N, C-alpha and C positions, 0 to 999 in steps of 0.2 A: 292248373285246372285238371281235375281228375277225370280220366277216361274210364267210363264205367260199363260200357257195352260188353266188354269181354267177360264180365262177371256173370253173364246170363246166357250161356250157350244152349239155348232151348232147342227142342226138336224142330227140324225143318218143317215149315208149314203150320206150326202152332201159333195161334193168335191168342195170347194169354191176357185176358182183360177181366180178371177175377180177384184182384188183390184185396177187395173189400170182404172176401170170404177167406181164402187161404192162399198165401203167396208162395211162389217158387223161392227156393233158397238161392243166394248168390254162390258162386263157385267157392269162394273163400270159406263159407260156412260148412259146406260139404267137406272141404279139406281139413277144417278144424275137427270135425267129427271123426274123419278117417284117422287123423293123428292120435286123437284121444282113444279111439278103439284099439289101434295098434299098440299103444302104450299099455293099455289094460291087458292085452294078450301077452305082451312081452314081460311086464314086471308088475302087474297088478297096481296097487295103490302106493307103491314105493315113493312116488313123488307127489303125494297128496298135498304137501305144502305148496307146490307149484300150482296145483289145481285151485287152491284157495286164492292164489294171486289172480287167476282168471275170474273167479267169482267177484273179487273186490273190483277188478277192472269193469265188470258188467255193472255193478252198482254205481260206479262212478260215471259210466256212460249214460245210464238211465237217469241219474241225477242231473247231468248236463242236458239231456234230451228234454227233460221236463222243467228245467231251470229250478230244481228243488234247492232249498237253502243248504242242505247237506245230504250226504249218503245215509245219515241216520234217519232221514225221513222216508227212505225207500225200503220196501219189503219185496222179496221175490216170492211170488205166489203161483199157484197152479194155473189160474185163469181169472178173467174179469169177474165171473160169477162168484168165485170164492171171496175176492176182495169186497164185492158188494155185500156179500153175506156177513163179512166181518163188521161192516158198518151197520147193516140192518139189524143184526141180532146182537150187536155190541152196545147200542145206545139204550139208555134207561127210559123206555117209553111209558107214557101214562095214557090211560083210556081217554079217548077224545083227541089225541094228538093227530096231526095231519102231515102227510108227505105229498109234495107236489111233483108230478112228472108230466111229460107230454103225452099226447095220444098217438105218437108215432114211434114209441120206444121198442127196441128189440126186447124179446122176453126176459133177457138177463136183468134189464133195468125196469122191469114191470113186476114179474112174478115175485121177486125177492121182497118187494114192498107189500104186495097183496098178501103174502104169507104172514104178515104181521096182524092180520084181522083178528086173530085169537087174542091179541093183546089190546084190542080196542083201537087200533090205529086205522085211520081213514086215508085212502089214497085218492087224491084229486087229479084227474087226467085233463090236461089243458090242450085245447086245439091250437095248432100252429099255423093254420092256413089263412089267418085274417089280415096278413100284411105286416103285423108287428108282433112276432112270436115272443120276443123278450118282454114286451109290454104286457102281453096276455099272461105270461107265466108270473111276472111280478105282481100283477093285479090280483092274482089268485091267492096271494099270501094274506093270511088273516091271523088273528090272535092265537089260534091253536096250531099254526104251522110250525113244525120243528125243523124241516129239511126240504130242500129242493134238489132233486136228482135228475139230471138230463144227460143225454148223449151230446157230445160236442158236435157230432155230425150224425144226422139220422140215417139209419142203415138202408132204407128203401129209397127215399126221395133224394138223399144227399144234402139236405138242408143243413148248413153250418150256422150255428148260433153265435151270437155276440157274447162271448164268455166274460170279458171284462165288465160289460154292463150288468150281466146277471150276478157276477160276484159282488159288485158294488151294491146292487139292490139287496142282496141277501145280507150283506154286512149292515146295511142301514136298518133292516128289519130284525136283526138278531137271529137270522135263520142260517142253519148249516147248509153248505153248498157242496154237492157231490157231482163229479163229472165222470161219466163213462167215456173215456178218451180213445176207445179202440179204433174209431174211424178217422181220427186225426193224428194220433201220435205215430210219427214216422212218415206221414204224408205231408204235413205242414209244420212249421214251428209251433211249439206248445210251451206255455209258460204258467206254471201253477202260481207263481207270485203275482204276475200281472192279472190273473183271473181271481186272485184272492179266494181260492177254493180251500176247503177243508180236506177233501178227499178226491183222489183221481186214480183211475185204474185202467189197465189195458192188457190184452193178450199180445204176445210177441209174434204170432203167426200171420198177421195181416200186413200192415204197412211197414212194420219193423223187419219184415223179411226173415223171421226166425221160425223155430219149430213150435208145434203145438205142445201144450203142457207146461209152459213157463210164461209168466206175465209179471207185471209190476203193480204195486200198490203204493201210492203216495199218501201219507197221513201227516197232516200238519202237526208240528210239535205241540202246540197249545191245546189240541183236542185229543191227543193220543190217549191220555188217561181216562177219557170219557167213554172209551170203548171197552166194555167188559170182555174178557177173553173166554173162549170156550174150547180152545185147543191147547194142550200142554205137552211138553216134552223137553228133551235135553237141549235142543237147539235154540229155544226161545228164552233162555235164561240170561241174566246179566253176567253170570260167570260161566257161560257155556264152555265146556272143555275141562272144567274142574269137577271130575266125575265123582269124587269122594266127598265133596262138600255137602253138608247136611242142611244148612239154611239156604234158602233160595228166594229169588224174586224175578219177575219178568224183566227182560232187557228194557232199558230206558229208551232205546232206539226202536225203530219199526221192525227190528228183528224179532220182537215179541210176537209178531204174527206168523213166524216161521217155526212151527212146533218141532219138526223133525229133520231128517237128513235132506240135504238139498238135491235138486235135479242138476247134477254136475254135467251130465251129457248135454242137457239143454243149455246150460250156462255157456259151455264152449261154443255152441252153435250161435246163440243169440249175441254173445259178445263179438263174434266175428261179423255177424250181420250189421250190428250197430257201428262197427268200425268202418264199414263201407259208407253208411249214412254220414258219419262224421267226416270222412275223407271228401265226400262230395259237398257237404255242408247243407244244413236244413233249409237255408234260404234258397239255394239253388235247387234242391229237391222240390220245394214247393213251386218254384217258378217253372221248372220242367214239367211237373205234373199239370199245372194250370194250362200250359201250352197244349198238352195232349188232350185234356178234357175239352178245351175250347175248340180244338180242331174237330173232335168227334161231335161236339154240340152243333157247330156250324154246318158240318156235313150232313148230319141227320136232319137238321131243321130244313134243309133244302129238298129232302125227299118228299115225294107226293104221299099224302096220308100219314105223315109222321107226326107224332105228338110227343113233346118233351115234358117229362114229369118232374124234372129237377130244376133248381133255380137257374136263371139265365145270367144273373149278376155274379161275377167272379168272387166277390166278397162273401157270397152266401153259399159257396160250395167248396168242397175239397177234391176228392178223387172219384166221386160217384156220379154217373150219368144214367138216368132212368128214362126209357122211352117205350113207345108202342107204335105199331104200324097198322093202318086201316086195312081190314080184310084178313088180318092175322090174329088168331087166338094167341095170347101171350105164351102159353105152354107150348104150342106148336112152333112158334117163332124161336123160342129158346131151344127147343130140341133140334130144329133145323140148323141153327147157328152152331150148336155143339157138334153136329155131324160134319160141319165144315171147319171144324177145329177152332172155332171162336169160343174160347172158354169164358163163360159169363154166368149169370144167375138170373132166375126169375124171382123178382121181389116186388112187393107193393103193387103199383098200377101197371107195371110193365116188365121189361127186361133191363137188367142192370149191367152196365159196363163200368169197369174200374181199372184203368191203366195205372202204371206207376211212372216214376221219373225216367226210368231207363227204357220204357216201351218204345220200340223202333218206329220210324216213319213207315216202314213196310207194313207193320201190323195195323197201324191206323188206316192206311190207304186201302189195304186189302179188305179190311172189315167194312169200310164205307162203300167200296165197290160191290161187295157181296150184298149189303143192305139195299143198295140201289137196285140190284137185280130182283131182290125179294119184294121191294116196294112196287115194282112194275107188275108183280103177280105172275 
């Protein structure tokens, strides 16, 4: 069993509960960046072939993390928004086509579809609060629906959707299925094959514990040719590296979405971060995270005037817990918590706490004790 607490030597007194925004790096990721930087200073790109081995390792780790059929289905992208844009502006839309999303989506998975209005695409926003969110989403599918795009976990409420059910429903209706996985990938097990999705994407800087500026885009082999490319360069070619070749074609693999030079610094950091998740095991990561969210949920529920805005059932949540306190304006409560070194976020109906699998018992208990004091006014 891997002991992981030594990987996060955070500042004394810090209560970091903001992994749904930007996560701290584990120590091994900082060390990987340090070694990479020192190698650049000492001998530049002399060992670039070794750097490429790290990039291949990262693709393999991401394929395992998502249970993708092969690394050929994995593209390294700048962020979730870029990958969503590859889908939104790659499909051959017809005037009158519809895209279905939820009414709780982060702007990344809303604006990109609304931007298709000039092509005559209609966006249908479905409410998730009726007790059967998957049923509501699937019921909205009609003869003009081309694609359903949802977040695996909603960024404000923390609601986790039943992705296998949605994938099965989309397949039955002949509708493409796209998953913004940023609030689940690295927090809980994730399986593109079990979800039967066509596309899935996520940034590395949240639950995957990596740097900003590097993410993953899964594109199912069978639909890859349906996305028209809008970015071209030396790296996205089938024969990338053969610089004098005159004929060219896009790579058959998902590398076709990577037009130019890779973010090698980010690759070193994210590869190291994912090595920690693999060492712990995603099953254990999910179990540890659930224990911490449950402890926070039970503790906050006991506070006078507390209201939980996140699902109470474990199967409906990942790492996000949203709450408010009577007598406290959410902005004022958020600011007070920040002053007391509780790093969190103001989102949706309240304040959002998001621990990770390694969050210590001390952080949980101190946060609950502080909230108990604030609840007393």
